[in-house]
Short mmCIF file of the C-alpha atoms (twelve columns), coordinates in Angstrom:
data_MODEL
# 
_entry.id   MODEL 
# 
loop_
_atom_site.group_PDB 
_atom_site.id 
_atom_site.type_symbol 
_atom_site.label_atom_id 
_atom_site.label_alt_id 
_atom_site.label_comp_id 
_atom_site.label_asym_id 
_atom_site.label_seq_id 
_atom_site.Cartn_x 
_atom_site.Cartn_y 
_atom_site.Cartn_z 
_atom_site.pdbx_PDB_model_num 
ATOM 1   C CA . MET A 1   90.885  66.761  103.147 1 
ATOM 2   C CA . THR A 2   88.116  69.036  101.952 1 
ATOM 3   C CA . GLN A 3   87.570  71.065  105.117 1 
ATOM 4   C CA . ALA A 4   88.513  74.708  104.642 1 
ATOM 5   C CA . SER A 5   91.848  75.703  106.125 1 
ATOM 6   C CA . PHE A 6   90.689  79.215  106.933 1 
ATOM 7   C CA . GLU A 7   87.745  81.411  107.890 1 
ATOM 8   C CA . THR A 8   86.964  84.781  106.369 1 
ATOM 9   C CA . ILE A 9   84.722  87.356  108.009 1 
ATOM 10  C CA . GLY A 10  83.078  90.436  106.540 1 
ATOM 11  C CA . ALA A 11  84.596  90.298  103.068 1 
ATOM 12  C CA . ASP A 12  82.161  93.017  101.943 1 
ATOM 13  C CA . ARG A 13  82.840  95.421  104.824 1 
ATOM 14  C CA . ALA A 14  83.779  98.951  103.819 1 
ATOM 15  C CA . GLY A 15  86.910  99.481  105.921 1 
ATOM 16  C CA . ARG A 16  90.436  99.674  104.523 1 
ATOM 17  C CA . TRP A 17  91.921  97.268  107.029 1 
ATOM 18  C CA . LEU A 18  92.486  93.556  106.615 1 
ATOM 19  C CA . ILE A 19  92.802  91.951  110.048 1 
ATOM 20  C CA . THR A 20  94.683  88.672  109.938 1 
ATOM 21  C CA . CYS A 21  95.272  85.843  112.385 1 
ATOM 22  C CA . ASP A 22  97.827  83.293  111.226 1 
ATOM 23  C CA . HIS A 23  97.658  81.152  114.374 1 
ATOM 24  C CA . ALA A 24  93.966  81.272  115.214 1 
ATOM 25  C CA . THR A 25  93.236  77.660  116.218 1 
ATOM 26  C CA . ASN A 26  94.857  74.481  117.495 1 
ATOM 27  C CA . ARG A 27  92.829  72.207  115.190 1 
ATOM 28  C CA . VAL A 28  94.551  69.126  113.799 1 
ATOM 29  C CA . PRO A 29  92.731  67.781  110.708 1 
ATOM 30  C CA . ASP A 30  91.687  64.158  111.039 1 
ATOM 31  C CA . TRP A 31  93.857  63.188  108.056 1 
ATOM 32  C CA . VAL A 32  96.967  64.266  109.982 1 
ATOM 33  C CA . ASN A 33  97.839  61.332  112.239 1 
ATOM 34  C CA . GLY A 34  94.155  60.714  112.968 1 
ATOM 35  C CA . GLY A 35  93.632  64.295  114.162 1 
ATOM 36  C CA . ASP A 36  96.162  64.042  116.985 1 
ATOM 37  C CA . LEU A 37  99.829  65.085  117.085 1 
ATOM 38  C CA . ASP A 38  100.372 62.721  120.067 1 
ATOM 39  C CA . LEU A 39  100.845 65.677  122.381 1 
ATOM 40  C CA . ASP A 40  99.401  66.043  125.850 1 
ATOM 41  C CA . PRO A 41  96.154  68.090  125.728 1 
ATOM 42  C CA . ALA A 42  97.814  70.652  127.998 1 
ATOM 43  C CA . ASP A 43  100.461 71.247  125.349 1 
ATOM 44  C CA . MET A 44  97.831  71.595  122.614 1 
ATOM 45  C CA . ALA A 45  96.124  74.236  124.763 1 
ATOM 46  C CA . ARG A 46  99.195  76.445  125.080 1 
ATOM 47  C CA . HIS A 47  101.092 78.837  122.851 1 
ATOM 48  C CA . ILE A 48  103.087 76.206  120.993 1 
ATOM 49  C CA . ALA A 49  99.923  75.026  119.207 1 
ATOM 50  C CA . TYR A 50  98.276  78.394  118.466 1 
ATOM 51  C CA . ASP A 51  98.161  82.042  119.531 1 
ATOM 52  C CA . VAL A 52  95.927  81.924  122.580 1 
ATOM 53  C CA . GLY A 53  93.240  84.618  122.449 1 
ATOM 54  C CA . ALA A 54  94.342  86.091  119.114 1 
ATOM 55  C CA . ALA A 55  91.311  84.851  117.173 1 
ATOM 56  C CA . GLY A 56  88.886  86.596  119.522 1 
ATOM 57  C CA . VAL A 57  90.829  89.856  119.338 1 
ATOM 58  C CA . THR A 58  90.839  89.549  115.540 1 
ATOM 59  C CA . ARG A 59  87.067  89.095  115.346 1 
ATOM 60  C CA . HIS A 60  86.319  92.000  117.676 1 
ATOM 61  C CA . LEU A 61  88.863  94.265  116.008 1 
ATOM 62  C CA . ALA A 62  87.554  93.544  112.511 1 
ATOM 63  C CA . GLN A 63  84.040  94.432  113.641 1 
ATOM 64  C CA . LEU A 64  85.156  97.649  115.323 1 
ATOM 65  C CA . LEU A 65  87.109  98.683  112.225 1 
ATOM 66  C CA . ASP A 66  84.296  97.603  109.883 1 
ATOM 67  C CA . SER A 67  86.856  95.573  107.952 1 
ATOM 68  C CA . PRO A 68  87.331  91.996  106.805 1 
ATOM 69  C CA . ALA A 69  89.374  89.378  108.598 1 
ATOM 70  C CA . ILE A 70  91.005  86.094  107.711 1 
ATOM 71  C CA . LEU A 71  91.854  83.444  110.298 1 
ATOM 72  C CA . SER A 72  93.668  80.161  109.824 1 
ATOM 73  C CA . ASP A 73  91.910  76.977  110.946 1 
ATOM 74  C CA . PHE A 74  94.785  74.608  111.664 1 
ATOM 75  C CA . SER A 75  97.444  74.406  114.334 1 
ATOM 76  C CA . ARG A 76  100.787 76.020  113.681 1 
ATOM 77  C CA . LEU A 77  102.246 72.620  114.654 1 
ATOM 78  C CA . VAL A 78  100.594 70.977  111.641 1 
ATOM 79  C CA . ILE A 79  102.134 73.528  109.282 1 
ATOM 80  C CA . ASP A 80  102.952 77.138  110.140 1 
ATOM 81  C CA . PRO A 81  101.315 79.660  107.792 1 
ATOM 82  C CA . ASN A 82  103.515 82.450  109.145 1 
ATOM 83  C CA . ARG A 83  106.650 80.946  107.634 1 
ATOM 84  C CA . GLY A 84  108.079 81.084  104.138 1 
ATOM 85  C CA . GLU A 85  107.731 77.957  102.024 1 
ATOM 86  C CA . ASP A 86  111.463 77.247  102.354 1 
ATOM 87  C CA . ASP A 87  111.686 78.007  106.090 1 
ATOM 88  C CA . PRO A 88  113.085 75.031  108.057 1 
ATOM 89  C CA . THR A 89  110.638 75.774  110.905 1 
ATOM 90  C CA . LEU A 90  107.605 75.489  108.623 1 
ATOM 91  C CA . LEU A 91  106.932 72.031  110.066 1 
ATOM 92  C CA . MET A 92  108.084 72.109  113.658 1 
ATOM 93  C CA . LYS A 93  109.492 69.011  115.338 1 
ATOM 94  C CA . LEU A 94  110.529 70.722  118.586 1 
ATOM 95  C CA . TYR A 95  108.996 73.871  120.091 1 
ATOM 96  C CA . ASP A 96  109.714 75.530  123.440 1 
ATOM 97  C CA . GLY A 97  111.213 72.322  124.798 1 
ATOM 98  C CA . THR A 98  108.388 70.054  123.593 1 
ATOM 99  C CA . ILE A 99  108.955 67.370  120.961 1 
ATOM 100 C CA . ILE A 100 106.069 67.058  118.478 1 
ATOM 101 C CA . PRO A 101 105.784 63.257  118.160 1 
ATOM 102 C CA . ALA A 102 103.592 63.115  115.049 1 
ATOM 103 C CA . ASN A 103 106.019 65.413  113.217 1 
ATOM 104 C CA . ARG A 104 109.175 63.591  114.204 1 
ATOM 105 C CA . TYR A 105 109.372 61.496  111.046 1 
ATOM 106 C CA . ALA A 106 107.384 63.768  108.725 1 
ATOM 107 C CA . ASP A 107 109.149 63.825  105.367 1 
ATOM 108 C CA . GLU A 108 109.078 66.140  102.352 1 
ATOM 109 C CA . ALA A 109 106.023 64.399  100.899 1 
ATOM 110 C CA . GLU A 110 104.078 64.907  104.140 1 
ATOM 111 C CA . ARG A 111 105.180 68.531  104.265 1 
ATOM 112 C CA . GLU A 112 103.890 69.082  100.716 1 
ATOM 113 C CA . ARG A 113 100.631 67.303  101.513 1 
ATOM 114 C CA . ARG A 114 99.977  69.660  104.422 1 
ATOM 115 C CA . MET A 115 100.988 72.693  102.393 1 
ATOM 116 C CA . ASP A 116 98.657  71.793  99.521  1 
ATOM 117 C CA . ALA A 117 95.691  71.165  101.815 1 
ATOM 118 C CA . LEU A 118 96.172  73.931  104.391 1 
ATOM 119 C CA . TYR A 119 98.991  76.419  103.882 1 
ATOM 120 C CA . ARG A 120 98.466  77.284  100.218 1 
ATOM 121 C CA . PRO A 121 94.659  77.634  100.345 1 
ATOM 122 C CA . PHE A 122 95.042  79.986  103.327 1 
ATOM 123 C CA . HIS A 123 97.549  82.162  101.494 1 
ATOM 124 C CA . ASN A 124 95.509  82.146  98.292  1 
ATOM 125 C CA . ALA A 125 92.493  83.444  100.224 1 
ATOM 126 C CA . TYR A 126 94.682  85.983  102.031 1 
ATOM 127 C CA . ALA A 127 96.023  87.236  98.679  1 
ATOM 128 C CA . ALA A 128 92.503  87.640  97.297  1 
ATOM 129 C CA . LEU A 129 91.338  89.658  100.323 1 
ATOM 130 C CA . VAL A 130 94.370  91.899  100.428 1 
ATOM 131 C CA . SER A 131 93.927  92.666  96.721  1 
ATOM 132 C CA . ARG A 132 90.267  93.616  96.983  1 
ATOM 133 C CA . ARG A 133 91.122  97.343  96.873  1 
ATOM 134 C CA . GLU A 134 94.266  99.375  96.239  1 
ATOM 135 C CA . ASP A 135 94.493  101.014 99.659  1 
ATOM 136 C CA . VAL A 136 94.316  97.969  101.956 1 
ATOM 137 C CA . VAL A 137 96.191  98.205  105.256 1 
ATOM 138 C CA . VAL A 138 97.243  94.946  106.921 1 
ATOM 139 C CA . CYS A 139 96.951  94.473  110.684 1 
ATOM 140 C CA . ALA A 140 98.301  91.088  111.779 1 
ATOM 141 C CA . VAL A 141 97.186  89.917  115.228 1 
ATOM 142 C CA . HIS A 142 99.261  87.500  117.299 1 
ATOM 143 C CA . SER A 143 99.755  86.708  120.965 1 
ATOM 144 C CA . PHE A 144 102.757 85.700  123.025 1 
ATOM 145 C CA . THR A 145 103.260 83.687  126.179 1 
ATOM 146 C CA . PRO A 146 104.288 85.566  129.341 1 
ATOM 147 C CA . GLN A 147 107.349 83.335  129.734 1 
ATOM 148 C CA . LEU A 148 109.176 80.716  127.696 1 
ATOM 149 C CA . LYS A 149 110.620 77.715  129.533 1 
ATOM 150 C CA . GLY A 150 113.868 78.632  131.226 1 
ATOM 151 C CA . ARG A 151 113.650 82.275  130.113 1 
ATOM 152 C CA . PRO A 152 112.938 85.494  132.031 1 
ATOM 153 C CA . PRO A 153 109.331 86.724  132.301 1 
ATOM 154 C CA . ARG A 154 108.223 89.034  129.521 1 
ATOM 155 C CA . PRO A 155 107.063 92.406  130.886 1 
ATOM 156 C CA . TRP A 156 105.345 93.754  127.775 1 
ATOM 157 C CA . GLU A 157 101.580 93.927  127.517 1 
ATOM 158 C CA . VAL A 158 101.755 94.558  123.778 1 
ATOM 159 C CA . GLY A 159 104.545 94.046  121.275 1 
ATOM 160 C CA . VAL A 160 104.721 95.702  117.866 1 
ATOM 161 C CA . LEU A 161 106.817 94.079  115.151 1 
ATOM 162 C CA . TYR A 162 108.023 95.525  111.887 1 
ATOM 163 C CA . ALA A 163 110.703 94.983  109.272 1 
ATOM 164 C CA . GLY A 164 111.644 97.639  106.769 1 
ATOM 165 C CA . ASP A 165 108.294 99.437  106.767 1 
ATOM 166 C CA . ASP A 166 107.710 101.210 110.077 1 
ATOM 167 C CA . ARG A 167 105.366 103.933 108.812 1 
ATOM 168 C CA . LEU A 168 102.534 102.707 111.033 1 
ATOM 169 C CA . ALA A 169 104.504 100.724 113.592 1 
ATOM 170 C CA . ARG A 170 106.481 103.604 115.105 1 
ATOM 171 C CA . PRO A 171 103.564 106.007 115.639 1 
ATOM 172 C CA . PHE A 172 101.467 103.074 116.849 1 
ATOM 173 C CA . ILE A 173 104.115 102.185 119.445 1 
ATOM 174 C CA . ALA A 174 104.216 105.797 120.614 1 
ATOM 175 C CA . ALA A 175 100.432 105.994 120.860 1 
ATOM 176 C CA . CYS A 176 100.248 102.743 122.844 1 
ATOM 177 C CA . ARG A 177 102.949 103.907 125.235 1 
ATOM 178 C CA . ALA A 178 100.985 107.111 125.738 1 
ATOM 179 C CA . GLN A 179 98.247  104.891 127.210 1 
ATOM 180 C CA . GLY A 180 100.693 103.867 129.940 1 
ATOM 181 C CA . TRP A 181 101.187 100.329 128.596 1 
ATOM 182 C CA . CYS A 182 104.478 98.469  128.569 1 
ATOM 183 C CA . VAL A 183 105.010 98.149  124.813 1 
ATOM 184 C CA . GLY A 184 107.707 96.143  123.054 1 
ATOM 185 C CA . ASP A 185 109.456 97.735  120.062 1 
ATOM 186 C CA . ASN A 186 110.233 94.657  117.972 1 
ATOM 187 C CA . GLU A 187 109.790 92.677  121.195 1 
ATOM 188 C CA . PRO A 188 109.304 89.930  122.284 1 
ATOM 189 C CA . TYR A 189 110.615 89.030  118.818 1 
ATOM 190 C CA . SER A 190 112.640 91.021  116.346 1 
ATOM 191 C CA . GLY A 191 110.980 92.046  113.084 1 
ATOM 192 C CA . HIS A 192 109.670 89.452  110.649 1 
ATOM 193 C CA . LEU A 193 111.014 86.258  109.166 1 
ATOM 194 C CA . PRO A 194 111.815 86.181  105.440 1 
ATOM 195 C CA . GLY A 195 108.764 84.991  103.534 1 
ATOM 196 C CA . ASP A 196 106.358 85.357  106.462 1 
ATOM 197 C CA . SER A 197 102.780 86.525  105.971 1 
ATOM 198 C CA . VAL A 198 103.408 90.253  106.341 1 
ATOM 199 C CA . GLU A 199 106.364 90.184  103.969 1 
ATOM 200 C CA . ARG A 200 104.442 88.082  101.464 1 
ATOM 201 C CA . HIS A 201 101.202 90.081  101.440 1 
ATOM 202 C CA . ALA A 202 102.196 93.596  102.548 1 
ATOM 203 C CA . LEU A 203 105.894 94.412  102.347 1 
ATOM 204 C CA . ARG A 204 106.479 93.110  98.836  1 
ATOM 205 C CA . ASP A 205 103.716 95.332  97.451  1 
ATOM 206 C CA . GLY A 206 104.335 98.362  99.641  1 
ATOM 207 C CA . ARG A 207 101.118 98.006  101.637 1 
ATOM 208 C CA . PRO A 208 101.036 99.771  105.009 1 
ATOM 209 C CA . ASN A 209 101.075 97.251  107.829 1 
ATOM 210 C CA . VAL A 210 101.417 96.693  111.535 1 
ATOM 211 C CA . LEU A 211 101.870 93.453  113.467 1 
ATOM 212 C CA . ILE A 212 100.484 93.431  116.999 1 
ATOM 213 C CA . GLU A 213 101.382 90.882  119.671 1 
ATOM 214 C CA . VAL A 214 99.246  90.867  122.830 1 
ATOM 215 C CA . ARG A 215 100.413 88.955  125.910 1 
ATOM 216 C CA . ASN A 216 98.114  85.983  126.061 1 
ATOM 217 C CA . ASP A 217 97.244  86.096  129.762 1 
ATOM 218 C CA . LEU A 218 95.491  89.407  129.037 1 
ATOM 219 C CA . ILE A 219 93.270  87.880  126.343 1 
ATOM 220 C CA . ALA A 220 92.568  84.418  127.705 1 
ATOM 221 C CA . ASP A 221 88.779  84.934  127.661 1 
ATOM 222 C CA . ASP A 222 86.251  86.820  125.559 1 
ATOM 223 C CA . ALA A 223 86.071  89.720  127.992 1 
ATOM 224 C CA . GLY A 224 89.805  90.303  127.703 1 
ATOM 225 C CA . GLN A 225 89.719  89.886  123.940 1 
ATOM 226 C CA . ALA A 226 86.891  92.405  123.577 1 
ATOM 227 C CA . LEU A 227 88.639  94.834  125.938 1 
ATOM 228 C CA . TRP A 228 91.933  94.771  124.055 1 
ATOM 229 C CA . ALA A 229 90.228  95.075  120.692 1 
ATOM 230 C CA . ALA A 230 88.367  98.103  122.050 1 
ATOM 231 C CA . ASN A 231 91.665  99.514  123.347 1 
ATOM 232 C CA . LEU A 232 93.489  99.027  120.058 1 
ATOM 233 C CA . ALA A 233 90.845  99.956  117.468 1 
ATOM 234 C CA . PRO A 234 90.740  103.734 118.085 1 
ATOM 235 C CA . ILE A 235 94.533  103.912 118.176 1 
ATOM 236 C CA . LEU A 236 94.774  102.105 114.844 1 
ATOM 237 C CA . LYS A 237 92.192  104.483 113.350 1 
ATOM 238 C CA . ASP A 238 93.985  107.578 114.640 1 
ATOM 239 C CA . VAL A 239 97.458  106.450 113.602 1 
ATOM 240 C CA . LEU A 240 96.287  105.598 110.095 1 
ATOM 241 C CA . ALA A 241 94.434  108.897 109.734 1 
ATOM 242 C CA . GLN A 242 97.416  110.906 110.932 1 
ATOM 243 C CA . SER A 243 99.869  108.994 108.731 1 
ATOM 244 C CA . GLY A 244 98.329  110.222 105.495 1 
ATOM 245 C CA . LEU A 245 98.808  106.761 104.004 1 
# 
């Protein structure tokens, strides 16, 4: 249980941004049910296990913005770092119609074990990075599936989420739409969940922030990830500069 639960990149970079990726990998530590959640490999390769393509976008974006990044290194199905500690979906037993067999009988002690080894170290490192200077701006990178089971297709190429603090989100949405993209305003999800990463590390301390969701079929390979990072980086720079924040 000593393997790091996160990866940090460029902690000494000069940029104001902190680029974050809560759902970067689908790794299951070997001490969790022998490293296997008893799911079909096809399920572990899709959005229920991690945000497909988001890690690559995060890496490219952090480099383009000359800023640090932090990425989780465990599947959201092991324990979800983008949930509050008291959120009932912190340890998922059913997701998008798929039962998670290895979580079915996970009790409070198992939940705490995973939080101590994975969730809390990730958030401790996140807190240290976001506190490295007074003017840090948080950019959280996620991805979403083009269609949930039994639901209509999602038309958006990019979604921008916010809750309470829309100082960057609203001008960012406008700037993305000016590129001709189909952009979701608090879509495909609405705002944030209480206690999630952005609330915990940005909203509570008044830090400017924006949460970007990219449709995962657009970033399924490195070329797509690099392209979307290159698309987004100049917009983020311009919006921040014009905001006066």
